[in-house]
C-alpha positions as a Markdown table, in Angstrom:
| # | Residue | x | y | z |
|---|---|---|---|---|
| 1 | Met | 85.6 | 103.5 | 96.1 |
| 2 | Gln | 86.2 | 107.0 | 97.3 |
| 3 | Phe | 88.5 | 108.0 | 100.1 |
| 4 | Asp | 88.6 | 111.3 | 101.9 |
| 5 | Ile | 90.9 | 112.5 | 104.7 |
| 6 | Asn | 87.8 | 114.2 | 106.1 |
| 7 | Asp | 86.2 | 110.8 | 106.8 |
| 8 | Val | 89.1 | 109.9 | 109.1 |
| 9 | Val | 88.7 | 110.3 | 112.9 |
| 10 | Leu | 92.0 | 110.1 | 114.8 |
| 11 | Glu | 92.0 | 110.1 | 118.5 |
| 12 | Met | 95.3 | 109.9 | 120.5 |
| 13 | Asn | 95.6 | 110.1 | 124.3 |
| 14 | Gly | 92.1 | 111.7 | 124.5 |
| 15 | His | 92.8 | 114.3 | 121.9 |
| 16 | Thr | 90.8 | 114.2 | 118.7 |
| 17 | Val | 92.7 | 115.6 | 115.7 |
| 18 | Glu | 90.6 | 118.3 | 114.0 |
| 19 | Gly | 92.0 | 118.4 | 110.5 |
| 20 | Gly | 95.1 | 120.2 | 109.3 |
| 21 | Tyr | 96.5 | 117.1 | 107.8 |
| 22 | Ser | 99.2 | 117.4 | 105.1 |
| 23 | Asp | 98.0 | 117.1 | 101.5 |
| 24 | Asp | 100.5 | 114.2 | 101.0 |
| 25 | Ala | 98.9 | 110.8 | 100.3 |
| 26 | Asp | 100.7 | 109.5 | 103.4 |
| 27 | Ala | 99.5 | 112.1 | 105.9 |
| 28 | Ile | 98.5 | 109.2 | 108.1 |
| 29 | Met | 100.9 | 106.4 | 107.4 |
| 30 | Phe | 101.2 | 102.9 | 108.8 |
| 31 | Glu | 104.4 | 100.9 | 108.2 |
| 32 | Pro | 103.6 | 97.3 | 107.0 |
| 33 | Ile | 103.7 | 94.7 | 109.7 |
| 34 | Glu | 105.7 | 91.6 | 108.8 |
| 35 | Leu | 103.8 | 88.4 | 109.2 |
| 36 | Ala | 106.6 | 85.9 | 108.4 |
| 37 | Gly | 110.3 | 86.1 | 109.1 |
| 38 | Glu | 113.1 | 85.0 | 106.9 |
| 39 | Ala | 112.8 | 81.5 | 105.5 |
| 40 | Arg | 115.1 | 78.7 | 106.7 |
| 41 | Val | 116.4 | 76.7 | 103.7 |
| 42 | Gly | 117.1 | 73.0 | 104.1 |
| 43 | Ala | 119.9 | 71.1 | 102.5 |
| 44 | Asp | 117.6 | 70.0 | 99.7 |
| 45 | Gly | 116.5 | 73.6 | 99.0 |
| 46 | Ser | 113.1 | 73.3 | 100.6 |
| 47 | Lys | 112.0 | 76.3 | 102.7 |
| 48 | Ala | 110.3 | 76.6 | 106.1 |
| 49 | Trp | 108.6 | 79.8 | 107.1 |
| 50 | Phe | 108.1 | 81.0 | 110.6 |
| 51 | Ala | 105.6 | 83.5 | 112.0 |
| 52 | Lys | 107.0 | 86.8 | 113.1 |
| 53 | Ala | 106.1 | 88.0 | 116.6 |
| 54 | Glu | 105.5 | 91.6 | 115.6 |
| 55 | Lys | 102.1 | 93.1 | 116.3 |
| 56 | Ala | 102.9 | 96.6 | 115.2 |
| 57 | Lys | 105.4 | 98.9 | 113.5 |
| 58 | Gly | 105.7 | 102.6 | 113.0 |
| 59 | Phe | 102.9 | 105.2 | 112.5 |
| 60 | Thr | 103.6 | 108.7 | 111.1 |
| 61 | Leu | 101.4 | 111.8 | 111.1 |
| 62 | Lys | 102.0 | 114.7 | 108.8 |
| 63 | Phe | 100.4 | 118.1 | 109.6 |
| 64 | Leu | 100.2 | 121.4 | 107.7 |
| 65 | Pro | 102.0 | 124.2 | 109.7 |
| 66 | Ser | 98.6 | 125.7 | 110.6 |
| 67 | Ala | 97.1 | 122.5 | 112.0 |
| 68 | Pro | 95.2 | 123.0 | 115.2 |
| 69 | Ser | 96.6 | 119.9 | 116.8 |
| 70 | Ile | 100.3 | 120.9 | 116.6 |
| 71 | Pro | 100.4 | 122.5 | 120.0 |
| 72 | Phe | 99.1 | 119.3 | 121.6 |
| 73 | Phe | 101.7 | 117.1 | 120.0 |
| 74 | Gln | 104.5 | 119.6 | 120.6 |
| 75 | Gln | 103.5 | 119.8 | 124.3 |
| 76 | Gln | 103.5 | 116.0 | 124.6 |
| 77 | Ala | 106.9 | 115.8 | 122.9 |
| 78 | Gly | 108.2 | 118.5 | 125.3 |
| 79 | Ile | 107.2 | 116.3 | 128.3 |
| 80 | Val | 109.5 | 113.5 | 127.0 |
| 81 | Leu | 112.2 | 116.0 | 126.0 |
| 82 | Asn | 112.3 | 117.2 | 129.6 |
| 83 | Gly | 112.6 | 113.6 | 131.0 |
| 84 | Gly | 109.0 | 112.7 | 131.4 |
| 85 | Thr | 107.1 | 109.7 | 130.0 |
| 86 | Val | 104.1 | 109.7 | 127.7 |
| 87 | Leu | 102.5 | 106.4 | 126.7 |
| 88 | Trp | 100.3 | 106.7 | 123.6 |
| 89 | Asn | 97.0 | 105.0 | 123.0 |
| 90 | Gly | 94.3 | 105.8 | 120.5 |
| 91 | Ser | 92.3 | 104.9 | 117.5 |
| 92 | Val | 91.9 | 105.7 | 113.9 |
| 93 | Arg | 88.5 | 105.3 | 112.1 |
| 94 | Asp | 87.4 | 105.7 | 108.5 |
| 95 | Thr | 83.8 | 106.6 | 109.1 |
| 96 | Arg | 82.7 | 106.3 | 105.4 |
| 97 | His | 84.0 | 102.7 | 105.1 |
| 98 | Gly | 83.4 | 101.6 | 108.6 |
| 99 | Tyr | 86.9 | 100.2 | 109.5 |
| 100 | Ser | 89.2 | 101.1 | 112.2 |
| 101 | Ala | 92.4 | 100.3 | 114.1 |
| 102 | Gln | 93.3 | 100.5 | 117.8 |
| 103 | Leu | 96.7 | 101.9 | 118.6 |
| 104 | Arg | 98.1 | 100.5 | 121.9 |
| 105 | Asn | 101.1 | 101.2 | 124.1 |
| 106 | Gly | 103.1 | 103.5 | 121.9 |
| 107 | Val | 105.8 | 106.1 | 122.1 |
| 108 | Met | 106.6 | 109.2 | 120.1 |
| 109 | Arg | 109.9 | 108.4 | 118.5 |
| 110 | Gln | 110.5 | 111.6 | 116.6 |
| 111 | Phe | 109.2 | 115.1 | 116.3 |
| 112 | Gln | 110.2 | 118.4 | 114.8 |
| 113 | Pro | 111.0 | 121.1 | 117.4 |
| 114 | Phe | 110.5 | 123.9 | 114.9 |
| 115 | Pro | 109.2 | 124.0 | 111.3 |
| 116 | Asn | 111.4 | 124.0 | 108.2 |
| 117 | Tyr | 111.4 | 127.2 | 106.2 |
| 118 | Gly | 112.1 | 127.8 | 102.5 |
| 119 | Ala | 112.1 | 130.7 | 100.2 |
| 120 | Glu | 108.3 | 130.7 | 99.7 |
| 121 | Ala | 107.1 | 127.8 | 101.9 |
| 122 | Val | 107.1 | 126.3 | 105.3 |
| 123 | Gly | 107.4 | 122.5 | 105.8 |
| 124 | Asn | 104.9 | 120.1 | 107.3 |
| 125 | Tyr | 105.3 | 118.9 | 110.9 |
| 126 | Glu | 105.9 | 115.2 | 111.2 |
| 127 | Tyr | 105.4 | 113.0 | 114.3 |
| 128 | Met | 106.7 | 109.4 | 114.2 |
| 129 | Phe | 105.3 | 106.8 | 116.7 |
| 130 | Glu | 106.0 | 103.2 | 117.4 |
| 131 | Phe | 103.2 | 101.0 | 118.9 |
| 132 | Glu | 103.3 | 97.7 | 120.7 |
| 133 | Glu | 100.0 | 96.7 | 119.0 |
| 134 | Ile | 98.0 | 98.0 | 116.1 |
| 135 | Ile | 94.7 | 96.1 | 115.9 |
| 136 | Pro | 92.7 | 96.5 | 112.7 |
| 137 | Asp | 89.0 | 96.0 | 112.7 |
| 138 | Tyr | 87.4 | 95.3 | 109.3 |
| 139 | Asp | 84.4 | 93.3 | 110.8 |
| 140 | Ala | 82.2 | 96.5 | 110.9 |
| 141 | Val | 82.6 | 97.5 | 107.3 |
| 142 | Thr | 79.5 | 99.1 | 106.0 |
| 143 | Ala | 77.4 | 97.6 | 103.2 |
| 144 | Gly | 78.4 | 98.9 | 99.8 |
| 145 | Ser | 81.9 | 100.0 | 100.9 |
| 146 | Phe | 83.6 | 97.6 | 98.5 |
| 147 | Arg | 82.2 | 97.2 | 95.0 |
| 148 | Ala | 83.3 | 94.9 | 92.2 |
| 149 | Ile | 84.8 | 96.9 | 89.4 |
| 150 | Gly | 84.0 | 95.4 | 86.1 |
| 151 | Ser | 86.0 | 95.6 | 82.9 |
| 152 | Ala | 84.6 | 96.7 | 79.5 |
| 153 | Ala | 84.0 | 93.7 | 77.3 |
């Protein structure tokens, strides 16, 4: 199966990101959501597992320093920095494979106010979010997106 960052459409608060993603493999990164909490162990050593109430975790975006969406995200961070409130909602879609996720009721937790500079390079911008809910949708997966990979006999 092939994956390409150019097949991803990210929309946040009405703004559609138009490329400029970092070349890191985690330019769009979701933290894993825990489905079960710590087990309770009985006197005889048996375990009982309980569902965790989490519906979402963190979400990180990494952009190249020249990305066209940086001014939008910097402006939104500035609102919060100056005492305002910005609630984040959006979606991310993989148009090639047909799956998506809704991002609901989030906050920007961290941003970089200025890029990092080195001797011959400038660092990526990173924006970290936390959402109340991340709702994946794999029901609309296009035919042929997933293929069985056989082994040589």
